[in-house]
C-alpha positions as CSV (number, residue, x, y, z in Angstrom):
1,M,-5.3,252.6,126.3
2,T,-6.7,255.6,124.4
3,S,-9.5,257.7,125.9
4,A,-11.9,256.4,123.3
5,T,-11.0,252.8,124.1
6,A,-11.3,253.5,127.9
7,A,-14.8,255.1,127.3
8,A,-15.9,252.1,125.3
9,A,-14.7,249.7,128.1
10,T,-16.6,251.7,130.8
11,D,-19.8,251.8,128.7
12,A,-19.7,248.0,128.0
13,R,-23.0,246.4,128.7
14,P,-25.0,243.3,127.7
15,P,-28.0,243.5,125.4
16,S,-31.5,244.6,126.7
17,R,-33.6,242.0,128.5
18,L,-36.2,242.5,125.8
19,L,-33.9,241.3,123.1
20,T,-32.8,238.4,125.3
21,L,-36.3,237.2,125.9
22,A,-37.2,237.4,122.3
23,E,-34.2,235.2,121.2
24,P,-36.0,231.8,121.1
25,G,-38.9,232.8,119.0
26,R,-36.7,234.8,116.6
27,A,-34.3,232.0,116.2
28,M,-37.1,229.5,115.4
29,A,-38.3,231.9,112.7
30,E,-34.8,232.2,111.3
31,L,-34.5,228.4,111.2
32,A,-37.8,228.2,109.3
33,S,-36.7,230.8,106.9
34,F,-33.5,228.9,106.3
35,Y,-35.3,225.8,105.2
36,A,-37.8,227.9,103.2
37,A,-34.9,229.5,101.3
38,R,-32.8,226.3,101.2
39,P,-33.4,225.7,97.4
40,L,-32.3,229.3,96.6
41,L,-29.3,229.0,98.9
42,S,-28.0,226.1,96.9
43,G,-27.4,228.6,94.1
44,L,-24.8,230.4,96.2
45,P,-21.2,230.7,94.9
46,K,-19.6,227.3,94.7
47,G,-16.5,226.3,96.7
48,D,-13.1,225.1,95.6
49,G,-13.0,222.1,97.9
50,H,-10.8,223.6,100.7
51,G,-11.4,222.5,104.2
52,V,-13.7,224.5,106.5
53,L,-13.9,224.0,110.3
54,V,-17.1,225.1,112.0
55,L,-17.0,225.8,115.7
56,P,-20.2,226.0,117.9
57,G,-21.1,228.6,120.4
58,F,-21.0,228.5,124.2
59,M,-23.0,225.6,125.6
60,A,-23.8,224.3,122.1
61,S,-22.5,221.3,120.0
62,D,-22.1,220.3,116.5
63,Y,-25.8,219.7,116.3
64,S,-26.3,223.5,116.2
65,T,-24.2,223.9,113.2
66,R,-25.5,221.0,111.2
67,P,-27.7,223.1,108.8
68,M,-24.9,225.4,108.0
69,R,-22.4,222.6,107.5
70,R,-24.7,220.6,105.2
71,L,-25.2,223.8,103.1
72,L,-21.5,224.4,102.8
73,S,-20.9,220.8,102.0
74,D,-23.4,221.1,99.2
75,L,-21.5,224.2,98.0
76,G,-18.4,222.1,97.5
77,Y,-16.4,222.5,100.7
78,D,-14.8,219.8,102.9
79,V,-16.6,220.8,106.0
80,E,-16.0,219.4,109.6
81,G,-17.6,220.1,112.9
82,W,-15.3,220.1,115.9
83,K,-16.5,216.7,117.3
84,L,-15.7,217.8,120.8
85,G,-19.1,217.8,122.4
86,R,-20.6,220.8,124.1
87,N,-18.7,224.0,124.1
88,V,-18.5,224.5,127.9
89,R,-15.0,224.3,129.2
90,V,-12.1,226.5,128.0
91,D,-8.9,224.8,128.8
92,N,-5.5,224.0,127.1
93,A,-6.6,220.5,126.2
94,R,-9.6,221.9,124.3
95,V,-7.6,224.4,122.5
96,E,-5.1,221.7,121.5
97,A,-7.9,219.5,120.3
98,M,-9.2,222.4,118.1
99,M,-5.8,223.0,116.7
100,G,-5.7,219.3,115.9
101,C,-8.8,219.7,113.8
102,V,-7.2,222.5,111.9
103,E,-4.1,220.5,111.3
104,E,-6.1,217.4,110.2
105,L,-7.9,219.4,107.5
106,Y,-4.8,221.2,106.5
107,D,-2.9,217.9,106.0
108,R,-5.8,216.4,104.2
109,H,-5.8,218.9,101.4
110,D,-2.3,220.4,101.8
111,R,-4.1,223.8,101.8
112,K,-5.0,226.5,104.2
113,V,-8.2,226.0,106.2
114,S,-11.0,228.4,106.7
115,I,-12.7,228.6,110.2
116,V,-16.3,229.7,110.9
117,G,-17.0,230.2,114.5
118,W,-20.4,231.1,116.2
119,S,-20.3,233.2,119.3
120,L,-17.6,231.7,121.6
121,G,-16.6,229.6,118.7
122,G,-15.6,232.7,116.8
123,V,-13.3,233.7,119.6
124,F,-11.7,230.3,119.3
125,A,-11.4,230.7,115.5
126,R,-9.5,233.9,115.8
127,E,-7.2,232.7,118.4
128,L,-6.4,229.5,116.4
129,A,-5.6,231.7,113.4
130,K,-3.2,233.7,115.7
131,Q,-1.4,230.5,116.7
132,A,-1.1,229.0,113.2
133,P,-1.7,231.7,110.5
134,E,0.3,229.7,108.0
135,K,-2.5,227.1,108.1
136,V,-5.6,229.4,108.2
137,R,-7.0,230.9,105.0
138,L,-9.9,233.0,106.4
139,V,-11.7,233.5,109.7
140,I,-15.5,234.3,109.9
141,S,-17.1,234.9,113.4
142,L,-20.8,235.1,114.1
143,G,-21.9,237.4,117.0
144,S,-18.6,236.7,118.8
145,P,-17.6,238.6,122.0
146,I,-14.3,239.9,120.7
147,S,-14.0,243.1,122.6
148,D,-11.8,242.1,125.5
149,D,-14.6,243.0,127.9
150,R,-17.0,240.2,129.0
151,N,-19.5,242.8,130.2
152,H,-20.8,242.9,126.6
153,T,-22.4,239.5,127.1
154,N,-25.1,238.4,129.4
155,A,-23.5,234.9,129.5
156,R,-20.5,236.3,131.5
157,R,-21.6,234.9,134.9
158,L,-22.3,231.4,133.6
159,F,-19.1,231.4,131.7
160,E,-17.0,232.5,134.7
161,Y,-18.8,230.1,136.9
162,L,-17.8,227.2,134.7
163,N,-14.4,228.5,133.7
164,G,-13.3,231.0,136.2
165,E,-12.3,234.6,135.7
166,E,-9.0,233.4,134.0
167,P,-9.5,230.2,132.1
168,E,-6.4,228.0,131.6
169,P,-5.3,229.4,128.3
170,M,-5.3,232.9,129.6
171,Q,-3.0,231.8,132.5
172,G,-0.5,230.7,129.9
173,G,-0.6,234.1,128.2
174,N,-3.1,233.3,125.4
175,F,-6.7,234.8,124.8
176,R,-5.6,238.1,126.3
177,Q,-5.9,240.3,123.3
178,L,-9.2,239.2,121.8
179,A,-9.9,242.5,120.1
180,E,-6.7,242.1,118.0
181,A,-7.6,240.5,114.7
182,P,-5.5,237.5,113.5
183,P,-3.0,238.1,110.6
184,V,-5.3,236.5,108.1
185,P,-8.5,237.9,106.3
186,T,-11.1,238.2,109.1
187,T,-14.9,238.9,108.9
188,S,-17.1,239.6,111.9
189,I,-20.8,239.1,111.2
190,L,-23.0,240.8,113.8
191,T,-26.5,242.0,114.4
192,K,-27.6,245.1,116.3
193,T,-30.6,243.1,117.6
194,D,-28.3,240.4,119.2
195,G,-29.8,239.4,122.6
196,V,-26.8,237.6,124.0
197,V,-23.7,239.5,122.9
198,H,-24.1,243.3,122.6
199,W,-23.3,244.2,119.0
200,R,-20.6,246.7,120.1
201,G,-18.7,243.8,121.5
202,S,-18.6,242.1,118.2
203,V,-17.2,245.1,116.1
204,Q,-13.6,244.7,115.1
205,H,-11.2,247.4,114.2
206,G,-8.0,247.7,112.3
207,E,-6.4,248.1,109.0
208,G,-6.1,245.6,106.2
209,E,-8.1,242.5,105.5
210,V,-10.6,243.1,108.4
211,E,-14.3,243.8,108.0
212,N,-17.6,243.8,109.8
213,I,-20.9,242.7,108.2
214,E,-24.2,243.7,109.8
215,V,-27.2,241.5,109.4
216,L,-30.8,241.5,110.7
217,A,-30.8,238.5,113.0
218,S,-31.0,237.1,116.5
219,H,-27.9,235.7,118.2
220,C,-29.2,232.1,118.4
221,G,-30.4,232.4,114.7
222,L,-27.1,233.5,113.2
223,G,-26.1,230.1,112.2
224,V,-29.2,229.6,110.1
225,N,-30.1,233.1,109.0
226,P,-30.2,233.1,105.1
227,A,-28.5,236.5,105.0
228,V,-25.6,235.1,107.1
229,M,-25.3,232.1,104.7
230,I,-25.1,234.6,101.7
231,A,-22.2,236.4,103.5
232,I,-20.4,233.2,104.5
233,A,-20.6,231.7,101.0
234,D,-19.4,234.9,99.4
235,R,-16.4,235.1,101.8
236,L,-15.4,231.4,101.4
237,A,-15.7,231.5,97.6
238,Q,-13.0,234.1,97.3
239,A,-9.7,232.8,95.8
240,E,-6.9,232.5,98.2
241,G,-4.9,235.7,98.4
242,K,-7.6,237.7,96.5
243,W,-9.6,239.0,99.5
244,K,-11.8,242.0,98.9
245,P,-14.4,243.5,101.3
246,F,-17.9,242.2,101.2
247,R,-20.3,244.0,98.7
248,P,-23.7,242.5,98.3
249,T,-25.3,242.8,94.9
250,G,-28.8,242.7,93.4
251,L,-31.6,241.7,95.7
252,A,-29.2,240.5,98.4
253,T,-28.5,244.3,99.2
254,L,-31.9,244.3,100.9
255,A,-30.7,241.8,103.5
256,F,-27.8,243.9,104.7
257,P,-28.3,247.2,106.6
258,K,-26.2,250.2,105.6
259,T,-25.5,251.6,109.0
260,R,-22.2,252.8,110.4
261,L,-20.7,250.4,112.9
262,V,-18.8,252.4,115.6
263,N,-18.1,251.7,119.2
């Protein structure tokens, strides 16, 4: 561990209580803005029909990702939720079931699958891509705690109460290098006003096809935030093997802060 990495680990902390308390109201406002902007969002870049698996966040279900999935379906993708109920337990059976979702979509089209994961769902998305990179085209995580330090999230105590300090997959040697990006194009969408996962815990580093996109959003609103939808649609619309970093154009540039993301 380098001195910089060690310092970052020591400084890991969850978001402020003010941001956490403001989450419900901000998320509702983002949901309203999603439906207000829905006609415009239908004009986002169209997809090529490949499969997209969408994974919900901790304690959430497919219901939370329904607006996003419907939009992506309208844009031309074959979109599936995980159909595994609430995202509570992290065990080997759950990981195998998620991999089954990836394989089903892959076999359906005989093409690589993109995975979009919200919060803990983004952690799963990255780990699935590490296990089967030959079947995954792209990974997009939304406000996901990918820093290898759970102190970045205020959900740590509840997570460990339900799953223990070492969930079953970790006991088997998996999920131990969360900060390491999978060997496929990987995008982390994050917000500095996240009230659940500190934004520093969502910043990914590394060379190659790895990027961070900052948006103005709450954690609980990331899955319906119009700016997030713009970024997701842009990333998914890239031709396979033709990945380039995200560059908003026109009026869309106003929705993406131009700040430097460093730990």
